[in-house]
C-alpha positions as CSV (number, residue, x, y, z in Angstrom):
1,M,27.4,-18.5,-14.3
2,E,24.2,-17.0,-15.8
3,Q,22.2,-20.1,-15.2
4,S,23.1,-20.0,-11.5
5,L,21.1,-16.8,-11.2
6,P,17.4,-17.1,-10.3
7,L,15.0,-17.1,-13.2
8,A,13.6,-13.7,-12.3
9,E,17.2,-12.2,-12.6
10,R,17.9,-14.1,-15.9
11,L,14.8,-12.6,-17.4
12,R,15.1,-9.1,-16.1
13,P,14.5,-6.8,-19.0
14,T,17.0,-4.1,-20.0
15,K,14.8,-2.1,-22.4
16,L,11.3,-0.5,-22.1
17,E,10.1,-2.7,-25.0
18,E,10.8,-5.8,-22.9
19,L,9.0,-4.6,-19.8
20,I,5.7,-6.4,-19.1
21,G,3.0,-4.4,-17.3
22,Q,2.9,-0.7,-16.1
23,E,1.3,0.4,-19.4
24,H,-0.1,3.4,-17.6
25,L,3.4,4.7,-17.0
26,V,5.5,3.3,-19.9
27,G,3.0,2.6,-22.7
28,E,2.9,4.6,-25.9
29,G,2.4,8.3,-24.9
30,A,2.5,7.6,-21.2
31,V,4.1,10.1,-18.8
32,L,7.2,8.1,-17.9
33,R,7.9,7.0,-21.4
34,R,7.9,10.6,-22.6
35,A,10.3,11.6,-19.9
36,I,12.7,8.8,-20.7
37,S,12.5,9.5,-24.4
38,S,13.4,13.1,-23.9
39,S,16.1,12.2,-21.4
40,M,14.4,14.7,-19.0
41,V,14.1,12.3,-16.1
42,P,13.1,13.8,-12.8
43,S,13.9,12.5,-9.3
44,M,11.1,10.1,-8.5
45,I,9.6,7.6,-6.1
46,F,8.3,4.3,-7.4
47,W,5.5,3.1,-5.0
48,G,4.0,-0.4,-5.5
49,P,3.9,-3.9,-4.2
50,P,6.8,-6.3,-4.5
51,G,7.8,-7.8,-7.9
52,V,6.1,-5.2,-10.2
53,G,9.3,-3.8,-11.7
54,K,10.5,-1.0,-9.6
55,T,14.2,-2.0,-9.6
56,T,13.9,-3.1,-13.3
57,L,12.4,0.2,-14.3
58,A,15.2,2.1,-12.6
59,N,17.8,0.1,-14.4
60,I,16.1,0.6,-17.7
61,I,16.0,4.4,-17.2
62,A,19.7,4.4,-16.5
63,N,20.4,2.3,-19.6
64,Q,18.2,4.5,-21.7
65,V,19.5,7.9,-20.7
66,K,23.1,6.5,-20.5
67,A,23.7,7.9,-17.1
68,P,26.1,6.7,-14.4
69,F,24.0,4.4,-12.1
70,H,24.5,3.6,-8.4
71,T,22.2,1.5,-6.3
72,L,21.9,1.3,-2.6
73,S,19.7,-0.7,-0.3
74,A,18.2,1.3,2.6
75,V,18.5,-1.9,4.7
76,S,22.3,-1.9,4.6
77,A,23.3,1.6,3.5
78,G,23.6,4.7,5.6
79,V,24.5,8.4,5.4
80,K,28.2,7.5,4.7
81,E,27.3,5.5,1.6
82,V,24.9,8.2,0.3
83,R,27.5,10.9,0.7
84,A,30.1,8.8,-1.1
85,V,27.8,8.6,-4.2
86,I,27.0,12.3,-4.0
87,N,30.7,13.3,-3.7
88,G,31.6,11.0,-6.6
89,A,28.9,12.6,-8.7
90,G,30.1,16.1,-8.1
91,R,31.5,16.6,-11.5
92,I,29.1,14.4,-13.4
93,Q,25.6,15.7,-13.9
94,R,22.7,13.3,-14.2
95,T,24.2,10.5,-12.0
96,I,21.3,8.3,-11.0
97,L,21.1,7.0,-7.5
98,F,18.6,4.2,-7.0
99,I,17.6,3.5,-3.3
100,D,15.6,0.3,-2.7
101,E,13.3,0.3,0.2
102,I,13.8,4.0,0.7
103,H,11.0,4.0,3.4
104,R,13.6,2.3,5.7
105,F,15.8,5.4,5.7
106,N,15.4,7.5,8.8
107,K,15.1,11.3,8.7
108,S,18.8,12.1,8.8
109,Q,19.5,9.6,6.0
110,Q,16.8,11.1,3.8
111,D,18.0,14.7,4.7
112,A,21.4,13.7,3.4
113,L,19.9,13.4,-0.1
114,L,18.1,16.8,-0.1
115,G,20.8,19.2,-1.3
116,A,22.1,16.9,-4.1
117,V,18.6,16.3,-5.4
118,E,17.7,19.9,-5.3
119,K,20.9,21.0,-7.1
120,G,20.6,18.2,-9.7
121,V,23.9,16.6,-8.7
122,I,22.0,13.3,-8.6
123,T,18.7,12.1,-9.9
124,L,17.1,10.1,-7.1
125,I,15.0,7.0,-7.9
126,G,13.5,5.5,-4.7
127,A,11.5,2.3,-4.5
128,T,9.0,1.6,-1.7
129,T,6.2,-0.7,-0.9
130,E,4.9,1.8,1.6
131,N,2.9,4.9,1.1
132,P,5.6,7.6,0.6
133,S,3.3,10.2,2.1
134,F,3.9,8.5,5.5
135,E,7.5,7.2,5.0
136,V,9.4,9.9,3.0
137,N,10.2,13.3,4.4
138,A,7.9,16.0,3.1
139,A,10.9,18.1,1.9
140,L,12.4,15.2,-0.1
141,L,9.0,14.1,-1.3
142,S,8.2,17.6,-2.7
143,R,11.3,17.3,-4.9
144,C,10.3,14.0,-6.4
145,Q,7.5,12.7,-8.7
146,V,5.6,9.8,-7.3
147,Y,4.7,7.0,-9.7
148,V,2.4,4.2,-8.6
149,L,3.2,0.8,-10.0
150,R,0.4,-1.7,-10.1
151,A,0.4,-5.5,-9.4
152,L,0.6,-7.4,-12.6
153,D,-2.7,-8.8,-14.0
154,K,-3.4,-12.3,-15.2
155,E,-2.5,-11.5,-18.8
156,D,0.9,-10.0,-17.8
157,L,1.7,-13.0,-15.7
158,L,0.9,-15.5,-18.5
159,K,3.1,-13.5,-20.8
160,L,5.9,-13.9,-18.3
161,L,5.5,-17.6,-18.2
162,Q,5.5,-17.8,-22.0
163,M,8.6,-15.6,-22.1
164,A,10.4,-17.9,-19.6
165,M,9.6,-21.0,-21.7
166,E,10.7,-19.3,-24.9
167,K,13.7,-17.2,-24.0
168,D,15.4,-18.6,-20.9
169,R,18.3,-20.9,-21.9
170,K,17.6,-23.4,-19.1
171,I,13.8,-23.4,-19.1
172,S,13.5,-23.4,-22.9
173,Q,15.4,-26.8,-23.1
174,L,12.7,-28.5,-21.0
175,N,9.7,-30.3,-22.4
176,I,7.0,-28.4,-20.3
177,E,3.3,-28.8,-20.6
178,I,1.3,-26.3,-18.5
179,K,-2.1,-27.8,-18.1
180,E,-3.3,-25.4,-15.3
181,T,-2.1,-22.0,-14.3
182,E,-4.5,-21.0,-11.4
183,A,-2.2,-22.1,-8.6
184,L,0.8,-20.4,-10.1
185,L,-1.1,-17.1,-10.6
186,Q,-2.7,-17.3,-7.1
187,L,0.6,-17.9,-5.4
188,A,2.2,-15.1,-7.4
189,G,-0.4,-12.5,-6.3
190,G,0.6,-10.1,-9.1
191,D,4.3,-10.4,-8.2
192,A,6.4,-11.2,-11.3
193,R,9.5,-12.2,-9.3
194,K,7.5,-14.5,-7.1
195,L,5.8,-16.1,-10.1
196,L,9.1,-16.8,-11.9
197,N,10.8,-18.1,-8.7
198,I,7.9,-20.5,-8.0
199,F,7.8,-21.6,-11.7
200,E,11.6,-22.4,-11.5
201,L,11.1,-24.2,-8.2
202,V,8.4,-26.3,-9.8
203,T,10.4,-27.1,-12.9
204,D,13.4,-28.0,-10.8
205,S,11.2,-30.4,-8.7
206,I,9.4,-32.3,-11.5
207,K,11.5,-35.1,-12.9
208,T,9.1,-36.4,-15.6
209,D,9.3,-35.9,-19.3
210,P,7.2,-34.3,-20.5
211,M,7.0,-32.0,-17.4
212,V,3.3,-31.7,-16.7
213,I,2.4,-28.7,-14.5
214,E,-1.0,-28.9,-12.7
215,N,-2.5,-26.9,-9.8
216,K,-2.1,-29.8,-7.4
217,T,1.5,-30.3,-8.2
218,V,2.3,-26.6,-7.9
219,M,0.6,-26.4,-4.4
220,E,2.4,-29.5,-3.1
221,I,5.8,-28.2,-4.2
222,A,5.2,-24.7,-3.0
223,Q,4.0,-25.8,0.5
224,Q,7.1,-27.9,0.9
225,K,9.7,-25.5,-0.2
226,V,8.5,-21.9,-0.2
227,A,9.9,-19.8,2.7
228,L,7.6,-19.2,5.7
229,Y,8.1,-15.5,5.7
230,D,10.0,-13.0,3.6
231,K,9.7,-9.4,4.5
232,S,10.8,-8.4,1.0
233,G,7.4,-9.6,-0.2
234,E,7.2,-13.4,-0.7
235,Q,4.5,-13.8,2.0
236,H,4.5,-10.2,3.3
237,Y,0.9,-9.5,2.4
238,D,-0.4,-13.0,3.2
239,I,0.8,-12.8,6.8
240,I,-0.4,-9.3,7.5
241,S,-3.8,-10.3,6.0
242,A,-4.0,-13.3,8.3
243,F,-3.0,-11.1,11.2
244,I,-5.7,-8.5,10.7
245,K,-8.3,-11.1,10.0
246,S,-7.5,-12.8,13.3
247,I,-7.9,-9.5,15.1
248,R,-11.2,-8.9,13.3
249,G,-12.3,-12.4,14.2
250,S,-11.6,-11.8,17.9
251,D,-8.9,-14.5,18.1
252,P,-5.9,-13.1,20.1
253,N,-4.1,-16.4,19.9
254,A,-4.0,-16.5,16.1
255,A,-3.2,-12.8,16.0
256,L,-0.2,-13.2,18.3
257,Y,1.0,-16.2,16.2
258,Y,1.1,-14.1,13.0
259,L,2.5,-11.1,14.9
260,A,5.4,-13.4,16.1
261,R,6.0,-14.6,12.6
262,M,6.3,-11.0,11.4
263,I,8.6,-10.0,14.2
264,E,10.8,-13.1,13.7
265,G,11.0,-12.3,10.0
266,G,12.3,-8.8,10.8
267,E,9.1,-7.0,9.5
268,D,9.2,-3.2,9.8
269,V,7.7,-2.3,13.2
270,K,5.9,0.7,11.7
271,F,4.3,-1.5,9.0
272,I,2.7,-3.6,11.7
273,A,1.7,-0.7,13.9
274,R,0.1,1.2,11.0
275,R,-2.1,-1.8,10.2
276,L,-3.2,-1.9,13.9
277,V,-4.3,1.8,13.7
278,I,-6.4,1.0,10.6
279,S,-7.9,-2.1,12.2
280,A,-8.9,-0.1,15.3
281,S,-11.0,2.1,13.2
282,E,-12.2,-0.2,10.4
283,D,-13.0,-3.3,12.6
284,I,-13.7,-1.9,16.0
285,G,-14.8,1.7,15.5
286,N,-17.4,3.1,17.8
287,A,-17.9,-0.2,19.5
288,N,-14.9,0.8,21.5
289,P,-13.4,4.2,20.5
290,T,-10.5,3.7,23.0
291,A,-9.1,1.1,20.6
292,L,-8.1,3.8,18.2
293,V,-6.4,5.7,21.0
294,I,-4.5,2.6,22.1
295,A,-3.4,1.8,18.5
296,T,-2.3,5.4,17.8
297,N,-0.3,5.4,21.0
298,C,1.2,2.0,20.0
299,F,2.3,3.5,16.7
300,Q,4.0,6.4,18.4
301,A,5.6,4.2,21.0
302,V,7.2,1.7,18.6
303,N,8.6,4.6,16.6
304,L,10.4,5.8,19.8
305,I,11.4,2.3,21.1
306,G,12.2,0.1,18.1
307,Y,13.0,-3.6,18.4
308,P,13.3,-5.8,20.5
309,E,11.1,-4.0,23.1
310,S,8.5,-3.0,20.6
311,R,7.3,-6.6,20.5
312,I,5.8,-6.0,23.9
313,I,3.9,-2.9,22.9
314,L,2.7,-4.6,19.7
315,S,1.5,-7.6,21.7
316,Q,-0.4,-5.4,24.2
317,C,-2.2,-3.5,21.3
318,T,-2.8,-6.7,19.3
319,T,-4.5,-8.5,22.2
320,Y,-6.5,-5.4,23.2
321,L,-7.9,-5.0,19.7
322,A,-8.6,-8.8,19.3
323,C,-10.5,-8.9,22.6
324,S,-12.5,-5.7,21.8
325,P,-16.1,-5.7,20.6
326,K,-16.3,-5.2,16.9
327,S,-18.1,-2.9,14.5
328,N,-17.4,-1.9,10.9
329,A,-20.3,0.6,10.9
330,A,-18.0,3.7,10.5
331,Y,-16.1,2.0,7.7
332,M,-19.3,1.0,5.9
333,A,-20.7,4.5,6.4
334,I,-17.9,6.4,4.8
335,N,-17.9,3.9,1.9
336,D,-21.6,4.5,1.4
337,A,-21.2,8.2,1.7
338,M,-18.5,8.3,-0.9
339,A,-20.6,6.2,-3.3
340,L,-23.5,8.6,-2.7
341,V,-21.2,11.6,-3.4
342,Q,-20.1,10.1,-6.7
343,K,-23.8,10.1,-7.8
344,T,-24.9,13.3,-6.1
345,G,-21.8,15.3,-5.3
346,D,-22.9,18.3,-7.3
347,L,-26.1,19.0,-5.3
348,A,-26.5,22.5,-4.0
349,I,-25.8,23.1,-0.3
350,P,-29.1,24.1,1.5
351,L,-29.3,27.9,1.8
352,H,-29.7,27.9,5.6
353,L,-26.4,26.0,6.0
354,R,-24.3,28.3,3.8
355,N,-21.7,30.7,5.2
356,A,-22.7,34.3,4.9
357,P,-19.6,36.5,5.4
358,T,-20.8,39.3,3.1
359,K,-23.9,41.5,2.8
360,L,-24.5,40.2,-0.7
361,M,-24.6,36.7,0.5
362,K,-27.0,37.6,3.3
363,D,-29.2,39.4,0.8
364,Q,-29.3,36.1,-1.2
365,D,-30.6,34.3,2.0
366,Y,-27.4,32.5,2.7
367,G,-27.7,31.3,6.3
368,K,-31.3,32.4,6.6
369,G,-33.4,30.1,8.8
370,Y,-30.4,28.2,10.3
371,K,-31.1,27.0,13.9
372,Y,-28.1,27.2,16.2
373,S,-28.3,23.9,18.0
374,H,-27.0,25.2,21.3
375,N,-29.9,27.6,21.6
376,F,-32.4,24.8,21.9
377,P,-33.2,22.3,24.7
378,G,-30.8,19.4,24.7
379,D,-28.5,21.3,22.2
380,F,-30.6,19.9,19.4
381,A,-32.8,21.6,16.7
382,N,-34.7,19.5,14.3
383,Q,-33.8,20.8,10.8
384,E,-32.7,19.4,7.5
385,F,-28.9,19.2,6.8
386,L,-28.8,17.2,3.5
387,P,-29.7,18.6,0.1
388,D,-33.4,18.4,-0.6
389,E,-32.9,15.7,-3.3
390,I,-31.4,13.3,-0.8
391,A,-33.2,14.4,2.4
392,N,-33.8,11.6,5.0
393,T,-31.0,9.4,3.5
394,K,-29.5,7.2,6.2
395,I,-25.8,6.6,5.8
396,Y,-24.6,5.6,9.2
397,D,-26.1,2.5,10.7
398,P,-24.7,1.9,14.2
399,G,-23.6,-1.6,15.1
400,T,-25.4,-3.9,17.5
401,N,-22.8,-3.7,20.3
402,A,-23.6,-2.1,23.6
403,R,-21.9,1.3,22.9
404,E,-23.4,1.7,19.5
405,N,-26.8,0.6,20.7
406,E,-26.7,3.6,23.0
407,M,-25.8,5.8,20.0
408,R,-28.7,4.3,18.0
409,K,-31.1,5.0,20.9
410,R,-30.0,8.6,21.1
411,L,-30.4,9.1,17.3
412,K,-33.9,7.6,17.4
413,E,-34.9,9.9,20.3
414,L,-33.6,13.0,18.3
415,W,-34.8,12.1,14.8
416,K,-37.8,9.9,15.6
417,E,-38.5,7.9,12.3
418,K,-36.7,10.3,10.0
419,Y,-33.7,8.1,9.4
420,G,-35.2,4.8,10.4
421,Y,-33.3,4.3,13.6
């Protein structure tokens, strides 16, 4: 029976010492390890990509603190199931309720958890691949600690492969020679479950003895048998990446193809719409500011409408963004500004720009010499706004599209050669 389970399930650790990765949370002296050791486990949200140990860690916590453990999936469970667990836990403190994909719970479903979490009737552990700041109600989020789980690195994934070959009853009986690991690691993308499932798929497919595993063989087997799309994470990030890159590349046909694959795969409509909002600003920006308005309205609309009609709204927004002129100037500008702040973020604000709400501040020349732009022709007064040490530094470089060329022309008229426009 055990060998009929997927390899990832057969190797799922039951103790902290067996867990690979997440040292920042469960390593010696780390915050979560201390909480578990003291049995003072708070309600928490695990946020991270697929296959990094969110479910495993929840199970380990329940085993370690010896608490009653219930698990629900937000995909199939509702308020009724949540209340059943809460009612059953009424006389038993420290019952742990694990909710996978908690971002899929709507407001009323999340509200059903609030009282029980606040009173300590249950300890909630939620798992999500989405930013909980967007997807979890503020009231519930304020009652939970948020722990960020990271994708596994190369060393972690290699340890997993070694563990599979040494400890799994089925795999350990095979004569395996791993000559190359690049393909396995690339396909896994930091996802432990994906790595082990592909590894098992490869070992099931190769019939030679010894079983020689090379990059070419792995890619051939994976391309033949790995599912086209799995919203739980198998190609979740690959498809959205191809989708956004098609929009960035001004190819509405490819963008619609990947959009259709996500819709057919049952992808969360908000996940798609949120990426469209980001793309509208990152890839189009001031080349067409209306793109952000369209994308934001798209996000609001699909939240109201839902599937299947949301496919039409997503299609309209996708094609609009793909056909828009492109500019990443705003995106590059904030990156450059933040890099500059990391080096110079302690510079003094020029006196003439400082607020002067008190007489003492005015006596110290706060605000002295500031020119109110609207008192000058064209609502512009030539003055320095950056600290002296970085005066004249150009951060925003407008793109070469029609709209930003107009912006560049105006900046040059105002600032002459100051910023090199």
